[in-house]
SETORSE-41178 format. One record per atom (N, C-alpha, C, O): x, y, z; residue in three letters. Coordinates in steps of 0.001 Angstrom, whole numbers, plus 500000, padded with zeros to 6 digits. Layout:
<recs>
XYZALA...
</recs>
This chain:
<recs>
104755449079470389MET104043449952469492MET105083451085468964MET105797451712469746MET105092451257467736LEU105962452229467095LEU105117453444466698LEU104122453356465979LEU105614454649467250VAL104909455886466930VAL105939456748466258VAL107063456873466744VAL105538457397465048ALA106472458223464363ALA105871459621464070ALA104651459781464106ALA106660460559463803THR106250461922463329THR107018462175462194THR108171461754462100THR106366462956461156TYR107082463164459881TYR106476464348459170TYR105361464222458665TYR107122465471459095ASN106697466549458366ASN106981466222456881ASN108124466209456422ASN105900465966456180ILE106012465476454820ILE106174466528453770ILE106633466243452664ILE105800467759454101ASN105984468891453313ASN105441468590451853ASN106170468554450862ASN104099468383451843ASN103352468212450595ASN103025466779450508ASN103853466071449934ASN101969466234450976ILE101845464760451038ILE101570464125449563ILE101959462985449307ILE100935464856448688ASN100702464454447325ASN101913464368446485ASN102174463413445755ASN102706465532446650ARG103958465563445866ARG105001464440446365ARG105744463837445591ARG104962464256447640ARG105937463149448193ARG105251461929448529ARG105716461219449421ARG104174461594447905LEU103415460251448326LEU104351459104448042LEU104445458291448962LEU105027458882447015PRO105922457755446761PRO106926457641447868PRO107172456515448299PRO107549458717448390ASN108510458738449455ASN107900458210450765ASN108507457463451533ASN106560458694450967LEU105897458247452150LEU105457456904452209LEU105531456226453234LEU104973456482451064LEU104555455096450961LEU105850454098451171LEU105758453116451908LEU106895454380450567SER108059453691450656SER108616453708452048SER109141452666452442SER108576454741452842TRP109022454827454232TRP108094453971455113TRP108544453229455986TRP106724454110454839LEU105787453258455637LEU106016451878455450LEU106019451138456434LEU106219451414454252LYS106575449950454083LYS107714449533454684LYS107703448434455240LYS108840450293454683ALA110012450049455371ALA109958449991456778ALA110353448991457378ALA109469451055457398ARG109537451196458720ARG108433450595459534ARG108611450145460666ARG107222450608458873GLN105980449950459344GLN105551450595460708GLN105237449819461611GLN105515451751460904PRO104896452413462090PRO103569451970462398PRO102746451857461490PRO103263451692463654ASP101811451599463997ASP100932452825463937ASP099740452807463630ASP101684453962464284VAL101077455257464174VAL102145456234463581VAL103315456300463956VAL101546457004462570ALA102450457869461963ALA101678459419461916ALA100618459550461304ALA102232460395462524CYS101795461730462615CYS102340462548461403CYS103556462546461210CYS101591463180460656LEU102069463806459470LEU101730465380459563LEU100660465765460034LEU102607466162459135GLN102505467562459140GLN102696468193457755GLN103247467558456855GLN102243469438457586GLU102411470182456322GLU101966469300455083GLU102688469042454120GLU100607468862455272LEU100017468115454180LEU099926469009452815LEU100118468542451693LEU099645470185453056LYS099509471159451907LYS098542470585450903LYS098852470456449719LYS097341470235451400CYS096289469764450456CYS094961469916451232CYS094913469887452462CYS093917470076450453THR092700470179451064THR092160468733451545THR092699467694451165THR091136468758452344ASP090547467565452883ASP090215466472451711ASP090485465272451750ASP089580467166450690ARG089128466346449520ARG090441465747448847ARG090388464601448401ARG091473466394448769ASP092601465815448026ASP093563464941448851ASP094627464566448358ASP093204464618450085PHE093982463915450948PHE094028462314450349PHE092967461719450160PHE095257461707450084PRO095251460475449455PRO094938459217450342PRO095763458315450488PRO093646459213450950ALA093240458261451708ALA093304456856451183ALA093724455920451863ALA092873456743449950ALA092756455487449111ALA094114454824448987ALA094235453626449241ALA095127455562448608ALA096534455072448469ALA097025454621449722ALA097601453535449783ALA096846455408450840LEU097251454904452169LEU096474453747452579LEU097078452832453138LEU095184453649452376ALA094478452381452758ALA094967451115452026ALA094853450011452559ALA095479451263450881GLN095991450178450122GLN097301449742450686GLN097749448609450506GLN097885450644451353SER099125450285452118SER098927449839453572SER099898449671454309SER097768449663453949GLY097371449171455223GLY097171450215456290GLY097167449848457465GLY097009451445455993TYR096775452630456902TYR095527453279456746TYR095143453660455640TYR094794453446457904ARG093565454215458072ARG094042455534458535ARG095060455622459221ARG093326456592458177ALA093846457901458656ALA092667458902459131ALA091519458745458715ALA092962459777459887VAL092150460960460135VAL093001462249459747VAL094217462226459937VAL092435463283459250TRP093245464404458842TRP092458465682458815TRP091229465657458738TRP093089466711458873SER092505468125458778SER093444468798457742SER094608469067458039SER092963469043456624GLY093797469531455469GLY093666471018455409GLY092801471553456103GLY094469471757454620GLN094439473089454371GLN095190473386453020GLN096340472989452838GLN094491474097452091LYS095130474400451001LYS096378475205451046LYS096476476188451780LYS097403474766450208THR098720475507450173THR099594475281451371THR100755474892451249THR098995475543452603TRP099868475510453743TRP099197474571454844TRP098023474207454766TRP100046474224455860ASN099585473478457041ASN098946472119456751ASN099291471440455784ASN098063471770457566GLY097523470358457366GLY098192469298458239GLY099419469205458221GLY097457468503458992VAL097828467508459831VAL097156466297459614VAL096015466385459160VAL097696464998459880ALA097002463689459742ALA097683462805460772ALA098825463000461189ALA096827461750461170ILE097286460681462038ILE096977459417461250ILE095818459289460855ILE097835458497460979LEU097839457312460256LEU097944456146461246LEU098842456145462088LEU097098455208461170ALA097283453934462088ALA097240452686461146ALA096508452606460160ALA098073451767461551ARG098399450613460627ARG097398449494461063ARG097466449060462213ARG096550449054460259GLY095648447955460516GLY094544448342461548GLY093916447466462143GLY094317449678461750ALA093311450098462794ALA092691451403462447ALA093215452154461625ALA091622451675463040GLU090930452864462649GLU091172453899463721GLU090694453688464836GLU091884455024463490PRO092084456055464617PRO090712456590465026PRO089842456823464187PRO090546456771466296VAL089280457321466747VAL089461458798467009VAL090054459235467995VAL088917459531466070LEU089210461108466105LEU088554461759467352LEU087369461563467625LEU089364462530468085THR088858463220469306THR088879464710469089THR088001465388469622THR089863465305468308ARG089937466767468015ARG090390467020466677ARG091179466232466156ARG089975468039466061THR090579468603464773THR091196470022464899THR091496470668463896THR091368470464466096ALA091787471880466206ALA092271472035467721ALA091630471487468618ALA093328472733467971LEU093769473137469325LEU092772474060469962LEU092466475098469374LEU092204473732471211PRO091220474635471748PRO091858475862472344PRO093055475877472629PRO091056476893472533GLY091595478209473084GLY091300479282472195GLY091275480432472634GLY091064479027470943ASP090794480130469796ASP089982479676468808ASP090480479148467814ASP088759479806468932ASP087749479230467884ASP087943479952466582ASP087555479456465524ASP088534481110466648ALA088715481961465334ALA090018481533464565ALA090258481969463438ALA090745480768465143ASP092051480360464552ASP091695479600463278ASP091037478570463425ASP092065479997461974PRO091717479188460870PRO092751478186460400PRO092564477456459426PRO093878478184461155GLN095072477446460625GLN094978475955461111GLN094801475715462305GLN095096474975460197SER095071473566460539SER096407473104460991SER097281472761460195SER096557473099462316ARG097838472686462896ARG097713471655463983ARG098744471397464603ARG096662471060464291TYR096424470141465372TYR095339469125465113TYR094255469460464636TYR095635467902465426ILE094609466874465320ILE094937465817466335ILE096115465633466639ILE093976465112466878GLU094122464266468026GLU093224462960467822GLU092077463061467388GLU093751461824468129ALA092933460663468002ALA093480459506468914ALA094657459455469270ALA092601458653469236ALA093004457426470106ALA093369456306469218ALA092579455978468333ALA094457455706469363VAL094962454517468733VAL095453453456469689VAL096461453653470367VAL094751452322469758ALA095219451166470601ALA095381451620472055ALA096332451223472728ALA094481452427472522GLY094396452807473950GLY095416454007474241GLY095661454276475417GLY095969454677473296ILE096807455714473612ILE096254456950472809ILE095888456793471644ILE096195458150473412LEU095780459351472772LEU097003459845472080LEU098059459986472697LEU096884460109470826ILE097911460650469946ILE097590462093469489ILE096534462286468888ILE098383463053469721ALA098213464450469194ALA099311464643468174ALA100489464391468424ALA098875465104467010CYS099799465450465982CYS099779467052465918CYS098745467712465809CYS100989467544465995ILE101193469057466094ILE102141469576465045ILE103232469076464769ILE101592470641464493TYR102428471468463589TYR102437472884464052TYR101614473666463576TYR103308473278464948ALA103463474517465501ALA103752475683464579ALA104346475435463529ALA103405476904464851PRO103761477883463814PRO105416478183463718PRO106153478082464699PRO105791478497462626ASN107130478887462448ASN107542480194463242ASN108537480219463966ASN106753481213463063GLY106954482368463771GLY107787483425463194GLY107966484467463825GLY108341483222461972ASN109136484266461262ASN108390484995460321ASN107463484463459711ASN108770486367460123PRO109845486980460885PRO109564487349462344PRO108420487506462770PRO110625487474463056GLN110352487983464370GLN111314489175464797GLN112462489147464353GLN110972490104465533PRO109543490182466232PRO108457490558465096PRO108736490961463967PRO107246490361465586GLY106149490686464669GLY105057489762464955GLY105260488828465731GLY103822489946464359PRO102646489288464630PRO102763487798464339PRO102015487051464969PRO103614487281463460LYS103721485820463253LYS104389485202464526LYS104001484125464978LYS105423485934465098PHE106148485405466329PHE105164485524467527PHE105227484679468420PHE104283486506467585ASP103294486574468681ASP102300485502468473ASP101817485016469496ASP101902485040467314TYR100970484062467033TYR101594482766467542TYR100924481964468194TYR102987482544467219LYS103623481338467545LYS103698481076469128LYS103588479932469569LYS103872482090469887LEU103990482175471286LEU102554481976471936LEU102362481307472952LEU101616482613471250GLU100245482351471835GLU099701480995471558GLU098990480401472368GLU100068480486470332TRP099671479051469971TRP100256478080470984TRP099571477220471538TRP101735478282471230LEU102275477346472117LEU101740477432473586LEU101869476492474370LEU101138478605473912ASP100671478677475326ASP099302477935475197ASP098987477208476139ASP098556478027474256ARG097416477228474209ARG097706475815474111ARG096922475021474632ARG098760475395473493LEU099134473853473567LEU099476473537474972LEU098988472518475462LEU100289474320475707TYR100663474039477095TYR099460473868477858TYR099406472877478587TYR098426474707477818ARG097179474563478593ARG096386473258478247ARG095877472527479096ARG096345473058476909HIS095567471782476581HIS096326470515476980HIS095739469519477403HIS097682470589476826ALA098527469326477214ALA098464469135478614ALA098532467983479043ALA098333470177479464THR098206470031480982THR096882469388481237THR096778468555482138THR095898469717480519ARG094540468994480733ARG094638467598480393ARG094179466726481132ARG095216467353479307LEU095392465925478827LEU096195465158479947LEU095739464125480439LEU097264465632480290ARG098211464897481349ARG097358464660482713ARG097449463607483344ARG096640465587483051LYS095932465486484348LYS094705464536484178LYS094087464093485146LYS094414464271482962SER093188463291482748SER093639461882483110SER092805460990483266SER094988461660483249GLY095469460321483597GLY095699459360482311GLY096252458263482391GLY095165459962481046ALA095307459070479826ALA096780459011479489ALA097550459917479808ALA097160457913478829PRO098488457751478100PRO098418458643476924PRO097539458502476074PRO099378459610476854VAL099313460663475692VAL100669460653475015VAL101696460521475682VAL100686460793473666VAL101939461105473010VAL101647462411472281VAL100660462486471550VAL102445463410472447LEU102406464714471791LEU103414464695470615LEU104563465037470896LEU103163464371469439ALA104150464155468269ALA104081465253467219ALA102958465594466846ALA105050465789466748GLY105037466552465584GLY106187467537465405GLY107247467350466002GLY106004468587464590ASP106951469575464207ASP106652470698465161ASP105619471349465008ASP107521470974466169TYR107188471976467067TYR107816473432466583TYR107576474505467138TYR108615473255465507ASN109379474532465095ASN110086475223466200ASN110076476444466358ASN110726474331466983ILE111677474879468095ILE112719473793468166ILE112469472592468269ILE114128474441468087ALA115235473757468426ALA115641474033470000ALA116337474999470315ALA115148473109470926PRO115110473509472376PRO116454474141472902PRO116503475126473639PRO117497473466472439THR118895473914473167THR119949474095471894THR119666473826470727THR121127474569472330ASP122116474718471375ASP122597473261470829ASP123201473163469760ASP122310472231471574LEU122681470882471122LEU121733470468469918LEU121978469498469201LEU120647471278469763ASP119714470749468777ASP119809471621467475ASP118868471695466685ASP120913472228467311ILE121182473033466015ILE122702472995465740ILE123524473140466645ILE123009472808464548TYR124515472743464234TYR125135473949464751TYR124452474956464941TYR126567473916465028PRO127149475104465523PRO127162476121464369PRO127735475907463301PRO126470477272464675THR126313478362463699THR125849479617464475THR125400479531465618THR125970480743463833LYS125336481961464320LYS124365482424463245LYS123707483446463440LYS124244481744462147SER123341482213461054SER121907482208461363SER121125482850460662SER121540481562462312TRP120106481510462769TRP119767482237463966TRP118656482133464485TRP120703482984464433ASP120483483801465698ASP119220484633465805ASP118600484851466846ASP118938485046464652ASP117595485884464655ASP116281485166464226ASP115213485761464074ASP116444483959464062ASP115338483122463713ASP114462482708464846ASP114930482454465956ASP113163482640464561ALA112217482344465630ALA112359480997466303ALA112012480784467465ALA112923480054465444LEU113051478687465935LEU113942478550467238LEU113757477612468013LEU114908479505467456ILE115767479316468488ILE115841480506469458ILE116801480694470206ILE114695481340469387GLN114662482498470300GLN114394482073471645GLN113688481081471823GLN114961482821472777PRO114747482543474047PRO113255482248474465PRO112941481325475217PRO112388483118473903GLU111048482851474173GLU110460481639473696GLU109655480993474367GLU110885481282472430SER110433479845471933SER110843478691472744SER110117477728472988SER112176478865473188ARG112809477754473960ARG112224477689475357ARG112080476600475912ARG111873478859475951ALA111239478878477213ALA109766478203477113ALA109383477412477976ALA109057478529476124ALA107745477827475832ALA107953476338475791ALA107132475636476382ALA108982475766475145PHE109185474418475065PHE109464473835476408PHE108866472823476774PHE110338474424477150ARG110705473982478499ARG109423473986479406ARG109196473050480173ARG108646475007479298LYS107387475084480184LYS106463473990479790LYS105805473405480649LYS106375473657478408LEU105455472588478074LEU105974471164478693LEU105238470409479330LEU107333470914478415VAL107903469648478942VAL107779469649480504VAL107267468701481099VAL108244470698481108GLY108197470748482580GLY108850469510483159GLY109842468978482661GLY108208469080484272ARG108723467960485016ARG107931466744484800ARG108213465690485370ARG106971466862484009SER105969465632483775SER106104464962482395SER105937463748482273SER106382465696481445TRP106426465108480070TRP107915464642479848TRP108826465253480407TRP108156463594479057THR109417463206478661THR109681463526477165THR108868463168476312THR110730464150476865ASP111181464378475509ASP111854463156475171ASP112930462866475693ASP111228462353474248ALA111741460924474068ALA113107460859473473ALA113948460092473942ALA113350461612472488LEU114651461534471644LEU115787461933472620LEU116811461255472706LEU115567463109473387ARG116631463631474288ARG116824462667475469ARG117953462483475923ARG115745462049475974ALA115814461143477001ALA116761459938476945ALA117354459485477924ALA116842459441475619LEU117621458295475217LEU118854458698474575LEU119734457856474396LEU119002459852474224HIS120216460339473671HIS120633461800474196HIS120652462834473527HIS120954461645475509PRO121085463072476315PRO122164463957475758PRO122019465174475871PRO123241463466475164GLU124399464314474813GLU124560464165473304GLU125585464681472860GLU123776463578472442GLU124006463543471023GLU123393464604470239GLU122280465039470537GLU124122465080469166ARG123519465925468279ARG122646465151467233ARG123160464499466324ARG121351465258467409ILE120409464599466644ILE119512465583465892ILE118835466386466533ILE119481465550464476TYR118593466511463771TYR117547465767463016TYR117647464597462649TYR116518466571462818THR115346466003462132THR115104466911460872THR114362466467459997THR115629468051460728PHE115455468991459658PHE116706469557459144PHE117624469940459871PHE116708469599457736TRP117975470221457058TRP117377471040455969TRP116789470494455035TRP117511472374456059ASP116980473245455185ASP117498472949453756ASP118637472511453593ASP116603473207452652TYR117111472970451302TYR118184473844450865TYR118948473447449985TYR118336475115451443LYS119312476127450977LYS120699475805451568LYS120860475095452561LYS121668476385450877ARG123019476513451269ARG123683475135451637ARG124488475023452562ARG123263474062450806ASN123885472751450937ASN123942472191452366ASN124900471531452768ASN122777472514453173ARG122761472126454439ARG122574470577454745ARG123076470082455754ARG121866469864453880TRP121892468473453952TRP123266467828453844TRP123697467070454712TRP123907468144452793ALA125213467654452606ALA126241467965453638ALA127114467136453896ALA126180469168454269ARG126952469544455388ARG126579469061456741ARG127272469278457735ARG125375468347456748ASP124780467935457987ASP124549469155458942ASP124750469059460153ASP124133470263458364ALA123786471378459036ALA122304471395459393ALA121488472031458726ALA121970470647460512GLY120497470362460705GLY120083471034462022GLY120847471726462696GLY118879470782462309LEU118098471252463518LEU117125470188463978LEU116470469570463139LEU116996469941465305ARG116023469001465767ARG114852469828466111ARG114862470528467124ARG113793469776465270LEU112576470535465357LEU111420469552465684LEU110397469972466223LEU111574468298465373ASP110409467305465582ASP110574466523466798ASP111627465930467028ASP109583466500467578HIS109701466043468936HIS108470464989469323HIS107347465130468840HIS108780464001470175LEU107722463282470725LEU107756463324472161LEU108746462875472739LEU106772463823472822LEU106616464013474346LEU105673462979474827LEU104662462697474184LEU105992462391475978LEU105238461381476534LEU104936461631477908LEU105733462215478643LEU103620461141478357THR103159461217479713THR103993460230480563THR104635459337480011THR103984460391481925PRO104884459551482592PRO104627458025482552PRO105561457247482750PRO103445457613482313GLY103118456211482221GLY103793455624480936GLY104259454485480915GLY103812456424479932LEU104375455947478689LEU105859456056478665LEU106516455247478009LEU106445457044479370SER107909457153479390SER108495455886480030SER109626455529479701SER107799455206480905ASN108401453921481510ASN108432452902480564ASN109129451910480776ASN107666453029479383ARG107553452063478274ARG108539452366477158ARG108658451567476230ARG109225453446477206LEU110105453979476084LEU111328453019476004LEU112085452841476958LEU111468452396474755ALA112629451496474556ALA113609452012473582ALA114818451852473746ALA113050452690472467VAL113926453045471408VAL113370454446470845VAL112169454650470671VAL114358455365470585ALA113914456724469931ALA114942456919468988ALA116116456829469346ALA114591457212467657ALA115522457257466602ALA114995458379465488ALA113881458888465614ALA115747458669464559VAL115467459305463345VAL115945458624462179VAL117097458195462121VAL115049458495461171ASP115390457788459919ASP115924458875458954ASP115286459260457974ASP117159459343459311ARG117705460486458601ARG118057460158457093ARG118136461045456243ARG118240458958456855ASP118533458644455243ASP117325459015454504ASP117476459275453310ASP116226459078454977VAL115009459467454189VAL115084460849453679VAL114517461163452633VAL115791461713454410ARG115991463052454004ARG116815463162452714ARG116636464119451961ARG117730462190452438GLY118598462250451284GLY118120461606450061GLY118824461538449053GLY116925461128450133LEU116341460483448859LEU115795461622447899LEU115473462747448280LEU115743461177446656ASP115285462143445539ASP113734462615445948ASP112856461862446370ASP113630463937445734GLY112259464482446047GLY111895464477447532GLY110703464525447836GLY112810464424448450ALA112522464226449852ALA112014465629450518ALA112365466731450096ALA111221465442451514SER110957466586452452SER112194467019453117SER113140466245453257SER112213468267453542ASP113290468813454287ASP113412468374455740ASP114305468757456496ASP112394467506456071HIS112442466740457488HIS112648465290457224HIS112412464761456138HIS113104464673458285ALA113261463174458322ALA112289462720459329ALA111937463489460224ALA111804461449459238PRO110845460901460217PRO111530460631461510PRO112636460090461513PRO110949460968462568ALA111538460674464069ALA110445459550464577ALA109266459590464227ALA110939458639465367TRP110006457662465962TRP110390457138467140TRP111565457288467475TRP109547456479467928ILE109790455868469194ILE109152454420469218ILE108247454139468433ILE109595453594470047GLU109089452253470182GLU108760452163471681GLU109586452419472558GLU107478451776471912LEU107042451615473323LEU106727450125473474LEU106152449476472599LEU107151449618474664ILE107065448140475023ILE106232447978476076ILE106021446853476529ILE
</recs>
């Protein structure tokens, strides 16, 4: 089973890129973030023609998450992260596919920091930790896939000091990620590539793609039962270099 995560950065604008990648990689499950469209404008028909059923939670202009399943109907279980019923931002969706619970995550960016946006980021991550703990304790096989907006260690960002004040690499952000992973979840990409600089995001500014000045912001976390099935973890980095590309590349795992 191949499970992918891809911050598409506007699904309708980049639909040709997405459909091309789906055809080439053929993931069984694809988690998408930053749809930047309303529920009504989600391109369900085009995806269905490509063999993918979907559940989604859209939001105009910003945010929005979706889970696609190839040749199957994802069974929707949640459309929001629990813990704050007043939170209007569409950043979490959850569905069962082929006996595995898939959570699609688009964590807050948190900039500028310090400030209310950074406070929201940390509070949201704490809510994610609490919900993820409940999921893990249920005994269900779970994948937490998405754009966490955290580069967990210095190995996950190109050598630079230009991001030192950014919310993505602050000690509090990294501590929240470490707390989430803990001793029970497996960070799939890092588990199979413990010493390799792997990036999933290259900012559009300052020629960062051409310079390979990237960050690893997109992660797939696995419960213990699934970590034993982890065979491959990779990033389709060439997708980032295509015309009209998102500033993220798809990351994916294969479970056997």
